[in-house]
N, C-alpha and C positions, 0 to 999 in steps of 0.2 A: 748384240743379243736379238734384237729383233730382226736381223737379215738372216737368221735361221728359219724364220716363218714367211719368206718370201720366196716363191717360186720364181725360177730363171725366166726372164722374159724371151720370149721367141719371137722375132721379128719375121712377119709372113713375108715370103717372096711372092713375086708375080704366078709363079706356076702352081701356087697353093690353091685351096678353095677359096671362093670369093669372099673379099672382104670389103672394108667401106674404102681402102685403097684401090680395089680393083673395080668398084662399083663407080667411081668418080673418074672424070676425065682428067681433073687437075685440082691442086690442093686451093682452098678457099683461104682468103688472108682475115684475120681478125678485124673486125672494124671498131672504131670508139663508138661511145654513146651517142656523141654530137653527130657523127655521120650517120648511123644507124636510125637517129631520129629526125632528120632532117628534112625529109620528104613532105610536101605539101600535107598529105594526108596526114600523116602522124604529126605534125604540127598543129594541124587543126585538131586532132583529139586531146593532144596536150592542152590546147587553150582551152578547149572544153571541160576537162577534167579542172583545170585551175579555175574557171570559171563556178564550177558547183561548190567550191569549197568557200568558205568565209575567211580567207587569210590574204595576207599582204603578199608580195611577190615575195619578199624575203623569208615569209615563215612558209610559204608554198614550197621554194627551192627547197629548203630542209626537210620539210615532213613529206613532201610527195616527189618531188623532180630528182632527188638524191636517190630514192629507191627506184624509180622507175628507169633512171639512167643505169644503175645496177643490174637491173632485170633486162635491159637491152643489151648490156655488154655479156651477161651470162647465156641469153638464148640466142644471140647472133642472128643467123640465117636459118636456124632450125624451123622447120614446119610444126604447125600445132599437131599434126595428124599425118599417117603414112597415106590414106585415100580416102580421107572424111573431110570435114571442115578444115579451111586454112592449110590443106595441104600442099604448101607452095614455099620455095625459100623465103623467111622472114615471116612465114604465118603465123609463128607462137608469139611473135612481138606484137603483130598486129591485134590477135586475137586476145592478148592481155590488156592492152591498151583499150580496145573495144568493151571488154568485159568491166574495167575499172569505170569506162565513161557510163556506160549503162547503169552499173551498179550505184553510182552514184545519183543519177537520176531519179531511181527508185527510192534511194535513201530519204530524199526529200519530201516523200509522203510519209514519212514516219517520225515520230517523237518517242526517241530512246533515253533511257532503257523503259521500256513499255510498263505502265502501271505507277512510274516515278512521280514525284511532284513537279510541277512545271519549274522550280525553282532549279531541281537537280536534273532537270532535263537540258535545260538553259547551259547549267554549268557543264555537262558531259557532252554538248552538242556537236564539238569538234573532235572529241575523242573518238564518237563513234562513227563520224564522218571520215576519218583516216583509217580507223580499223576495218569498214568497210571497204573503201580503196585497197589497203592492203590483202585483206581477205582475197578480194577479186582478182588482184594482179597475182599470187602466190597459188592461187586453186589448181593450176597445170605445172607448176614448175617443177614438179617432182618428175615430169617426163623427160627431161634433160639428164636424170640421174637412173632411170632404169628403163627407158624406152629406147633410148639411143645408145649407139655405139659410136664415140668419134675417136679418130685415129688422127694424132699429131704428125707433123711433118717429119718428127725424128723414129716414127713407127710406135710410140708409147700412146698408152689408152688416156684420153683425158677424162679426169672425174672431176664433177664441177663443184665438190666441196674442198677444192683446192684453189677456187678462184676463177677469173675469166679466161679465157684461152690466150695464150701468149705465142703460140706458133701457128703457122698455116694448118688447115685441118680438113679433114673429110669425114663424113658420117654415114649411116645406114642403122636402120632400125633392127632391134633385136627380133631375131622370129621366134624366140621363145618367150618373148616379154608376155606379162601378165596385164590384162586389161586394166584392172582396179588399182594396180600396186603404185601406181604413182601418185593416188591420192595419199597413201600412207607415207610417200617418200618426202612429201613436202618440206617436214620438219627437217630434214637433213640441210634444209639451204636457206629458209627463212632468215637464219641469223646471219648470212652473208647480204643479205637487201636492206635489213633494218638496222638502225643505229641501237645501240645499248639504251641511249636517252630515249628514244621512241617506245622501245619495250618497257622501259622503266616507269613512263607516262602510261601507257595504256594498263600495266598490270596492278595500277592505283583503282581502277573499277572493276570488281570483282565480276558483275555481271557480263561486261564487256570482254573482259581478259579470258572468261571458260569459253564464251561464245567464239572468240578469235581461234582459241586452241583447238576446239572441236572443229572447225572449218579447216584449219591446216591439217589435222589428221584426216580428213575425209570423212568424218561423223556428222555430217551434215543434219542428220534428224535430231542431234542434240545440241544445236547452234541457234535455235529459236528463228528470230526475225533476222540475224545476221547470217544463216546457212539459207533462208528464204531470198535473200537478196541478190546472195551470191549466184543461186540456182538459177533463177530468173533472168539475171543479165548474162550469165553463160549461156543459156537458151537463146536469149536474143542475139547475142553475137554469132552463135552457130547457125541460127536461122537465119540471118542476113547473109553471111556466106554462103549457105546454100540456096540461096535463091527464093528464101522464104519471106514471111513478113513477120520483123521483130516486134512489130505493135502486139502480136497475138502473146508472145512470150511475156512482153511487161506489161499484159493486162492485170489487173487485180481481180483476183476470184471474188465471187459472188460473196462466198461467207466472209471475207475480209473486210467487206464495206459493210457489212451486216453488223460484224464485230464493232466497227467506228461507230456506228449509228446507236448501237444499242449503250456502247460506252459514252458517247456524248449525252445521251438521254439520262443513264445513271448519275452521271456528274451532275447535270442541271437538277435533277432531282433532289440530289444530295445537298447542293452547294447553293442553288439559287432560286428553283422554283416554290412557290407557297402553295401548300395544298389545304385543303380542308378550312379555307377562311369563311366565315358567317358572313361574307361580301364578295368584292371582288378579289378573284385568285388565278393562281396559273392552272390550276386544275383540282379534281375532287375525286378522292379514293373511296367506293364504295367496297361492299362485301366480296362481288364478283369481277369488279373493273375498274380500272385507273383511266379518268377522264381528263385529258390535258386539252385546253383550249387550243385550236387549231392554230389559228395563227401566231401564237405565242411560241408554241414549240416549234414551230418552222422557222420565226425569226431567231431565237434564242439558239436551237441546234445549228441551223446554218451558221450564226456570228461564231459559236464555241468552236465547230469543226474548221472554219476558215481560220480562226486564230490558232488552231493547232497545227496549220500547215497541210490540212485535209482538203484536196482538190476533188473536183468532179461533182459537188454538190450544187444542183442546181439553184439558179437565182428566182425562180418562178416557185411560189407556196405551193401552189396545184401540181408542180413535179416533184417537190419535195413528199407530198402527200403520198403520191403514186410509187415513190422509191421505197418508202415506207411499207407502202401496202406490198409492193412485190417482193420485197424480203421478208414478210411475214412479221413484221414489227406490229403493226397496228391491224385490227381486227375489221372486215367490212361489214358494212350494213346491209341489208336482206337482201338489195338490189345491187348489191357487188362494189359499192362505192367506198372510198375513204372516210369520208366525213359524215358524222352525224349529227343531227340537231337533237338538243336536250334542254331541258328547264331544271335550273339548280334552285332547290329551295330549303331555305336554314330552317332549324326549329324556332328562331327568333321571327320568323315571319318574312325575311329576304328573300325574294325570287327572281331570278332573271335568266333569258333565254341565252345559249351561246351554240356554237358550233364546235363539236369537239373530235378530237382523234380518240378510239377506244384500244384500250392495252391490256393485257394481262398482266396483273400484278407479279406474277411468279417471273416473268422477264427482268423485272427492275430487284425484287427483293427475295431474300429467303425468308423462309415463314418465319424463321424467330425473329428476323429483323422487320417485318412489315409495321407501317404504322398503324395506328388505330384507324378505324372507318371513319367516313363523313357522318357526322349525326344529325342528317337531314335527308334529301332525297335528289335522285338525278333521274328526271323523267323523260324518256326518248320521245321525239316526234316523229310523225311520217314526215320524209323527204318530199319535198315538190318533184313530180317527174319531170326529168329532163332540166331540171335546176343547174345551173353554174355552180360548181363547187367553189365558192368563194366564203370569207368569213364574215362574220357580224362586225358593223362598225363599233359596237360598244364593247367588244371583246377587251381591248387595251385603251381603255379612255385616254384622249389626246393622242393619240397614234395614228397615223395615216392606215388604211387597211391592206397598202400595198405598198412596195419599193417598187421605183420604175428604173429597171434595168435594160442593157441592151439585150437584144434576142444573142442566145448561144449557139454557134454555128457548128456543125460537126466538120472536125479539123482532124486529117490524119496526122498526129504529132511525129511520129517517125516512120516514114515507109523504107529510106536506107540509111544504113547508118551515118554518113556526112550531110544527113538532111535532118540531123537532132535538131538545129536551129530552122525548124522547118516555116513555111509560109500558110498562113490561112488561108481560107477560101474568100474570094474576092466578093465584094458587094459594093454598093452605091453610096459614098458619103457625099454629104452635101459640105459644101466649102464655105462654112460659115464659122464665125467667130468662136461659138458654143457648139461644133457640130458633135452629133451624137455618134460614137464609134464603138462597133460591137466591142465584147470583151476578151476576143481572141485575137489577140495582137501576135507578138513575136519576142521571146527574152533570152538572157544572158545572166550569168552570177559574177558578181565582183567581191572585190576585197573590202572588209569591213575594218573595224579599229583594229590596230597591230596588237593590242592584248585580247584579241580574241579567244586564244588558246586558254588562257587562264583567268577569263573574266567569269565570276560570280555571280553577276547580274542575273536576276529572276526575270521573269515573265513579264510582258508589258502590262502596266497597270490600265485595265479599260475601264476603272471606275471615274477616271478623271472626267470633267466635262470636256465634251468636244470644243474645238477649236481649229484656226489654222495651225498653231504651233503645235496642238496635239496630234493633228493629222500628220506633221512632217515628223515628228517624234515616232507615231505610229510605222511611217512610212520606215525609217530607218532600222528600227526592231524588226520588223517584218522582213527587210531584206538580209538582214544580218542572220534572223533564226531561219531562213530559208521558206518561210512562209510566203513569202512574194519571191517568184523566179523571175530572172532579168534575161531579156534579150532572146527568150525561148518561144515557142510555139504557146498563145494564148498569155502572154506576156503584158503587163501593164507598165512596165518600167523598162529603159533601153539606153544604151548609150550610143551618143551620136556627136559627131566633132568635140571630143574632149570632155562631153560634159554629160547630163541627164535629160532624159527626154520622156514625160509622163504623159501615156495616153488619156486623153479626155473625151468623153467622160468617165471613162470605165474605172481609171484610178480611183475616183472619188465615190463611184459608185460601191467599189469592193470595200472603202472604208466604211461607208454606210452600212452595208451587209452586216460588217462586223460590230458596229454600233447602232443597231434599230433605233436606240431612244433618241438620235439626232432628228427623226421625223417630227418630235415634240417641237424642238426649236424651230425646225424649218417652217412649221404649220404657223406659226405665230408671225413669221416673215412672209407669208405666202408664197415659199418658194419649193421646189421639189429638195429633197434632202441633198442630194449630191450638189445642187446647185448652190445651197447654203454652204457647205463644205468649199467649194471651188472659190466663191467670193472671200471668204476668209483666208484663203490659201493665196489670192492675189494680193490681198493688203498686205502680204508679208515681205512684198516686193522681192522674191527670190529667184524670179523667172525675168528671162529676157524678153524683150518686146522687139516685133517689128520696127522697120524704119517708120511705117506708115501708121505705129501706134497700137495695131493688134496684138493680141496676146497670144493667140493660136500659131504655131507653127504646123508645117507640113511636111511630111516624112513619104518617101516613096519605098516601099518593100519589094525588094526583089528576091524571087526565090528560084529554084531549078526549074520550075514549070510555068510561074504564073507572078504577076506583080501587083501590087495594089497601094492605097495611100492612107496615112494614119494623120491625125489631127492631135496636138497635144502642147503642153507647156516645154519649152526649153529651160532649163535652170543657168542661171548666169555662170555657175561652176559646180562641179562634182563634190565640193568639200563639204556642203550641207547633208550628204548621204555617204560618202567614201574616203577615207583617209587617205588610199592612193589612187591615182588618176586611172580610172578604168579603160579597159581596150573597148573600141569602138565595135559596134554592131556591123559586122561586112555587110549584112543584109540591108540596112537602112541607109537612105542619103537624104539629107535636108534639101528640100529644093525651093525655099523660100529666097535663098542667096542666091 
């Protein structure tokens, strides 16, 4: 019966109008996924994609490698465009892999779903990572269905919804194709790349599922953060292919950072800050302004954002003040500075001077939810001309006025696609037992516990007293939750010689930044906060010592254009942080042995 609805197929001859057969010198042979993905460049991309997930090799193979292999078999040697980006044989496969790699890099800067509790975000983390990869991989797959005319050796037309090519083939672009139709055509094919079990898993999360379906339908404007991740990753891959700078496509828009800063402040004011105390407090709310103690807000905001995996927050409090002022979150003094001096006086007679950040209450609360104002006064004082913008030592009693951190260097994280594991700018490092190393090293992502997908473990408990063991537990959780990235530019954790390498003192300084209360303990022992943590880590005896008894090992970092040295701790084995043995960072070489 169905045969009545089929037109008889006419096999064109050489004498007819140009066809795919006429436009190609010879038929191409379909290649297996293993062959298509075997090039050094594509193997590097696959390695990078795996390192951006938090899965064992077995889990990665099931959730990521199988769809990637099916994608490779489906797109074969097709270009990604006729005359634009990746317009060469195999360009669509390269573009797909690149977009996934870029999207997963961007995904690490987001806690998803937005606005959910930390426990829900931790439970859904791997599902959102997988959805990001799938959305990126499939964003252009519809092109093979509507943009290309593929002729097989027997003269028949190949349709991708029948599965991968089995015969030799040749192809050409359809001259009548519609530019945007491929976005709508993705839905024809994604079920051929993704297993039912994966779709069942993702469909359990309504916000994720709707966002993924919108991306696959080409309706990015309705896909929220997931749509933004794929759009930016696609632009980065296109920019790289056309000789542009992919870092510009990956740059976080100014308004995105503003949202994160404001969201962090709103959270702290709701959950942690104490307001309007008739004594030491984190801030005071008056009728016309919110006054937040400058050091308190800088330390706690930085710690909170870092714990949420948000990078790019300066380690210097002065720089944090500048960022808040640049984004219009804090109000400037009459002379254009971020820091105000004011004296707080309560109705009970208590009075004390502080340095403040001044904000509009409307940025934090809706009028109906605004707390009652302080029953006292906040009287501003004139700032001393040219005085440095520092905080008063009595703002947080018992806590140092600043945290010692290494300078942050300007690093080009990605200048070409295969420099995703880029090398930072060189600097001079003293070969000492506790050499200070800038916090912009190099990093990679590796596999956490085998139950990463189904884990219901919530966010790391930051209320536990700091200790060496607490530092290790924080390190484990930070790696698994992607708040610490491994073996990439600016990383503090690397994989070398089959084990883990911790950059010192950067990794300890990062821990201190997320736990500023450590300075209280360190002050009692007359140590810098990071040194206090470092000494307690050493007592755990998790690290290897050199034959001469020194704790610190030196690694040479070799990049495409420069090299430098790092100093740090080499763990006895990787089992304290990883279940699977991690891949070594190809850019690092241990030089003590």
